[in-house]
C-alpha positions as CSV (number, residue, x, y, z in Angstrom):
1,X,-15.6,110.5,-0.8
2,X,-13.8,113.2,-2.9
3,X,-15.7,113.3,-6.2
4,X,-12.3,113.4,-8.1
5,X,-11.5,110.0,-6.7
6,X,-15.0,108.4,-6.9
7,X,-13.8,105.4,-9.1
8,X,-10.9,104.5,-6.8
9,X,-10.7,101.4,-4.7
10,X,-12.3,102.2,-1.3
11,X,-9.4,100.7,0.5
12,X,-7.0,103.2,-1.1
13,X,-6.1,106.6,0.4
14,X,-6.6,109.4,-2.0
15,X,-4.7,112.9,-1.7
16,X,-7.4,115.4,-0.6
17,X,-7.6,119.0,-1.4
18,X,-10.0,121.1,0.6
19,X,-11.1,123.9,-2.0
20,X,-14.5,123.8,-3.5
21,X,-13.5,126.6,-6.0
22,X,-11.1,124.2,-7.9
23,X,-14.3,122.3,-9.1
24,X,-15.5,125.3,-11.0
25,X,-12.2,126.1,-12.7
26,X,-11.8,125.1,-16.5
27,X,-8.1,124.7,-15.9
28,X,-5.8,124.4,-13.0
29,X,-2.6,126.1,-13.8
30,X,0.3,124.9,-11.6
31,X,2.3,128.0,-12.2
32,X,5.5,127.4,-10.4
33,X,5.7,124.0,-11.9
34,X,5.1,125.1,-15.4
35,X,2.3,122.3,-15.5
36,X,-1.5,122.5,-16.0
37,X,-4.5,120.3,-16.2
38,X,-5.3,121.4,-19.9
39,X,-1.7,121.3,-21.0
40,X,-0.6,118.0,-19.4
41,X,-2.2,114.6,-18.8
42,X,-1.3,114.6,-15.2
43,X,-2.7,111.1,-14.5
44,X,-0.8,109.6,-17.4
45,X,2.4,111.2,-16.0
46,X,2.0,110.9,-12.3
47,X,-0.6,108.4,-11.2
48,X,1.9,105.7,-10.3
49,X,3.6,107.9,-7.8
50,X,3.8,106.3,-4.2
51,X,6.7,108.1,-2.7
52,X,7.5,111.8,-2.9
53,X,10.7,113.1,-1.6
54,X,11.1,116.9,-1.2
55,X,14.3,118.9,-0.2
56,X,15.7,122.5,-0.3
57,X,18.0,122.4,-3.2
58,X,17.5,121.5,-6.8
59,X,21.0,119.8,-6.9
60,X,20.1,117.8,-3.9
61,X,16.8,116.4,-5.3
62,X,18.4,115.4,-8.6
63,X,21.1,113.7,-6.6
64,X,18.5,111.8,-4.8
65,X,16.6,110.6,-7.9
66,X,19.9,109.4,-9.3
67,X,20.6,107.5,-6.1
68,X,17.1,105.9,-5.8
69,X,17.2,104.9,-9.4
70,X,20.3,102.9,-8.7
71,X,19.0,101.5,-5.4
72,X,15.8,100.3,-7.0
73,X,17.5,99.2,-10.2
74,X,15.1,101.0,-12.4
75,X,17.4,102.9,-14.6
76,X,21.2,103.6,-15.1
77,X,22.0,105.9,-12.2
78,X,24.4,107.7,-14.4
79,X,21.5,108.5,-16.8
80,X,20.4,112.1,-17.3
81,X,17.2,112.8,-15.7
82,X,15.2,115.6,-17.2
83,X,13.8,118.3,-15.0
84,X,10.1,118.1,-15.3
85,X,9.7,121.7,-14.2
86,X,12.4,123.0,-16.9
87,X,9.9,125.8,-17.9
88,X,10.4,127.6,-14.6
89,X,13.4,128.4,-12.5
90,X,11.4,128.3,-9.2
91,X,11.5,124.5,-8.5
92,X,13.0,121.3,-9.8
93,X,11.2,118.0,-10.3
94,X,12.4,114.6,-11.1
95,X,10.6,111.2,-11.4
96,X,11.9,107.7,-11.7
97,X,9.3,104.7,-11.3
98,X,7.0,105.5,-8.4
99,X,9.3,108.0,-6.8
100,X,9.0,111.8,-7.3
101,X,11.7,114.3,-6.2
102,X,11.0,117.9,-5.8
103,X,12.9,120.9,-4.5
104,X,11.2,123.4,-2.3
105,X,13.6,126.2,-1.7
106,X,14.2,127.7,1.8
107,X,11.8,128.6,4.4
108,X,8.2,128.3,5.1
109,X,6.9,130.7,2.3
110,X,8.8,128.8,-0.4
111,X,7.9,125.3,0.7
112,X,4.2,126.4,1.3
113,X,4.0,127.5,-2.4
114,X,5.4,124.3,-3.7
115,X,3.2,122.2,-1.5
116,X,0.0,123.9,-2.6
117,X,0.9,122.9,-6.2
118,X,2.3,119.5,-5.5
119,X,-0.7,118.3,-3.6
120,X,-3.0,119.6,-6.4
121,X,-0.9,117.7,-8.8
122,X,-1.1,114.4,-6.9
123,X,-4.8,115.1,-6.4
124,X,-5.4,115.8,-10.3
125,X,-3.3,112.7,-11.2
126,X,-5.6,110.5,-8.9
127,X,-2.6,109.3,-6.9
128,X,-3.4,107.0,-3.9
129,X,-1.5,105.7,-0.8
130,X,1.2,108.3,-1.1
131,X,4.0,108.8,1.3
132,X,5.8,111.9,1.4
133,X,9.2,112.7,3.2
134,X,11.3,115.9,3.6
135,X,15.0,115.3,3.6
136,X,17.4,118.0,4.5
137,X,19.8,119.6,6.9
138,X,19.5,121.2,10.1
139,X,21.3,122.5,13.3
140,X,21.5,120.0,16.1
141,X,21.0,120.7,19.9
142,X,22.9,118.2,22.1
143,X,23.7,115.9,19.2
144,X,26.9,114.8,17.6
145,X,27.0,116.3,14.1
146,X,26.0,113.8,11.6
147,X,23.2,112.5,13.7
148,X,19.9,111.9,11.6
149,X,16.7,113.4,13.3
150,X,13.5,111.8,12.4
151,X,10.8,114.4,13.4
152,X,8.2,113.3,16.1
153,X,6.6,116.7,16.1
154,X,7.5,120.0,14.7
155,X,7.3,122.9,17.2
156,X,7.4,126.6,16.8
157,X,9.9,129.0,18.4
158,X,8.0,128.8,21.7
159,X,8.2,125.0,21.6
160,X,4.5,124.6,20.9
161,X,3.4,121.9,18.1
162,X,1.5,124.2,16.0
163,X,1.6,126.2,12.8
164,X,0.0,129.6,12.7
165,X,-1.0,131.4,9.5
166,X,-2.8,134.6,9.0
167,X,-5.7,134.2,6.7
168,X,-8.1,137.0,5.8
169,X,-6.7,138.9,8.8
170,X,-7.4,136.0,11.2
171,X,-4.8,133.7,12.9
172,X,-5.5,130.1,11.9
173,X,-3.8,127.5,13.9
174,X,-2.9,123.9,12.4
175,X,-1.8,120.7,14.0
176,X,1.9,119.7,13.1
177,X,1.5,116.1,14.0
178,X,3.4,113.7,11.8
179,X,2.9,109.9,11.3
180,X,4.3,108.2,14.3
181,X,4.2,104.7,12.7
182,X,6.2,106.0,9.6
183,X,8.8,107.6,12.0
184,X,9.3,104.3,13.7
185,X,9.7,102.5,10.5
186,X,12.4,105.0,9.5
187,X,14.1,104.6,12.8
188,X,14.1,100.7,12.4
189,X,15.4,101.0,8.8
190,X,18.2,103.1,10.2
191,X,19.0,100.7,13.0
192,X,19.3,97.9,10.2
193,X,21.6,100.0,8.1
194,X,23.8,100.6,11.3
195,X,25.8,103.4,9.3
196,X,25.0,106.4,11.5
197,X,23.1,107.5,14.6
198,X,19.4,108.4,14.2
199,X,16.9,109.5,16.8
200,X,13.2,110.4,16.9
201,X,12.7,113.8,18.4
202,X,10.9,117.1,18.2
203,X,12.1,119.6,15.5
204,X,11.9,123.4,16.1
205,X,10.8,125.3,12.9
206,X,11.7,128.9,12.7
207,X,10.9,131.7,10.5
208,X,14.5,132.9,10.3
209,X,18.0,131.5,9.8
210,X,19.8,133.9,12.2
211,X,17.9,135.7,15.1
212,X,15.1,133.2,15.0
213,X,17.6,130.5,15.7
214,X,19.4,132.4,18.4
215,X,22.6,132.8,16.3
216,X,25.1,135.3,17.4
217,X,26.5,135.8,13.8
218,X,23.7,137.5,11.9
219,X,23.8,141.3,10.8
220,X,21.8,142.1,13.9
221,X,21.9,140.6,17.3
222,X,20.3,142.1,20.6
223,X,21.0,139.3,22.9
224,X,24.1,137.7,24.7
225,X,25.8,134.4,24.5
226,X,24.1,133.5,27.9
227,X,20.8,134.4,26.5
228,X,21.3,132.1,23.5
229,X,22.5,129.2,25.6
230,X,19.6,129.6,28.0
231,X,17.2,129.5,25.1
232,X,18.7,126.5,23.6
233,X,18.8,124.7,27.0
234,X,15.1,125.5,27.2
235,X,14.6,124.0,23.8
236,X,16.6,120.9,24.7
237,X,14.4,120.5,27.9
238,X,11.2,120.6,25.7
239,X,12.5,117.6,23.7
240,X,13.7,119.7,20.7
241,X,16.9,118.1,19.2
242,X,17.3,120.0,15.9
243,X,16.3,123.3,14.2
244,X,15.3,124.1,10.5
245,X,12.7,126.2,8.8
246,X,10.2,124.1,6.8
247,X,8.8,121.3,9.0
248,X,5.8,123.1,10.5
249,X,3.9,123.9,7.3
250,X,5.0,120.6,5.8
251,X,3.5,118.7,8.5
252,X,0.2,120.7,8.6
253,X,-0.3,120.6,4.9
254,X,0.3,116.9,4.6
255,X,-1.9,116.1,7.6
256,X,-4.8,118.2,5.9
257,X,-4.3,116.1,2.7
258,X,-4.4,112.9,4.5
259,X,-0.8,112.0,3.5
260,X,1.5,110.0,5.5
261,X,4.5,112.3,6.1
262,X,7.9,112.4,7.8
263,X,10.8,114.8,8.2
264,X,14.4,113.4,8.2
265,X,17.2,115.7,8.5
266,X,20.9,115.4,9.3
267,X,22.6,117.7,12.0
268,X,25.4,119.8,10.5
269,X,26.7,121.1,14.0
270,X,25.7,121.4,17.5
271,X,24.3,124.7,18.0
272,X,25.2,124.8,21.7
273,X,28.8,124.7,20.5
274,X,28.9,127.3,17.8
275,X,26.8,128.8,14.9
276,X,29.1,128.5,11.9
277,X,30.1,125.5,10.0
278,X,33.7,124.6,10.4
279,X,33.8,121.1,8.7
280,X,35.2,120.7,5.3
281,X,33.2,120.6,2.1
282,X,33.8,116.9,1.8
283,X,32.6,116.0,5.3
284,X,29.5,118.3,4.9
285,X,28.8,116.7,1.5
286,X,29.0,113.1,3.1
287,X,26.8,114.2,5.9
288,X,24.0,115.6,3.6
289,X,23.9,112.2,1.9
290,X,22.8,110.5,5.2
291,X,19.0,111.3,4.9
292,X,18.8,110.1,1.3
293,X,20.7,106.9,2.2
294,X,18.0,106.2,5.0
295,X,15.0,107.3,2.9
296,X,16.3,105.4,-0.1
297,X,16.8,102.2,2.1
298,X,13.2,102.6,3.5
299,X,11.6,103.0,-0.1
300,X,13.4,100.0,-1.4
301,X,12.3,97.9,1.6
302,X,8.6,99.3,1.2
303,X,8.5,98.4,-2.4
304,X,10.0,95.0,-1.9
305,X,7.5,94.2,0.8
306,X,4.6,95.4,-1.5
307,X,5.8,93.1,-4.4
308,X,5.7,90.1,-2.1
309,X,2.1,90.6,-1.2
């Protein structure tokens, strides 16, 4: 049992951190959140958190907290929700009831920094039974734009389910498995909503938006249209249905911390038919709301079920 959670119900699931050095620190400064263990009462602020939703842009995550507040009937959705991380311009964080909404920026390095501090925050706050979901956008492969992909496994650019990181000069490989039961529950929620198509499939996580995703419209490109199509066909054959840039490290870190995790992304285009977005701003805005609608419905259903117990 983690010493930081020794007084918790044995049936609850805490948020684990695996760093013995933290116990010897007088203060843990969560620098990029502008929060700290000596400057803030983290248990008082966050111990009731049960659902964490993370996404790329601060605007999208503020929009999500306004949406979920209305869905849960907790507060006026038109209220102004203060940014808990207002003392920094790196990330934005919003809270309503048991739901926390956090932006993570773009790409593996940015979300990795955020997750380190988020997981420590949840640990210091003695949160238990937390579910964390990444909501976002992606490029689809062989899917109609607007399809929501619930990730089965995050795979790398060679279609393997792994996250590789160099630590002290050595390559460390971590699993990118996500919670299959959570994915199925999200798909069931989508079926009940019956507002848009959703599938469970593999997601390819890349280190780059352009060459790493076989785009032809970057500043540099050393391959042909045929090379691109051949690569995307191989991705499709391996079970990949969408491409983004955060799911691998998200899955790996959440698994290490014992969190139930899912990735829910809408596809904005079919990458086998093009590289650039041609839809109107209004259409894209509506598509981007689909993950929050699905996840909002899921959270509402889960909280409703827990209140009946």
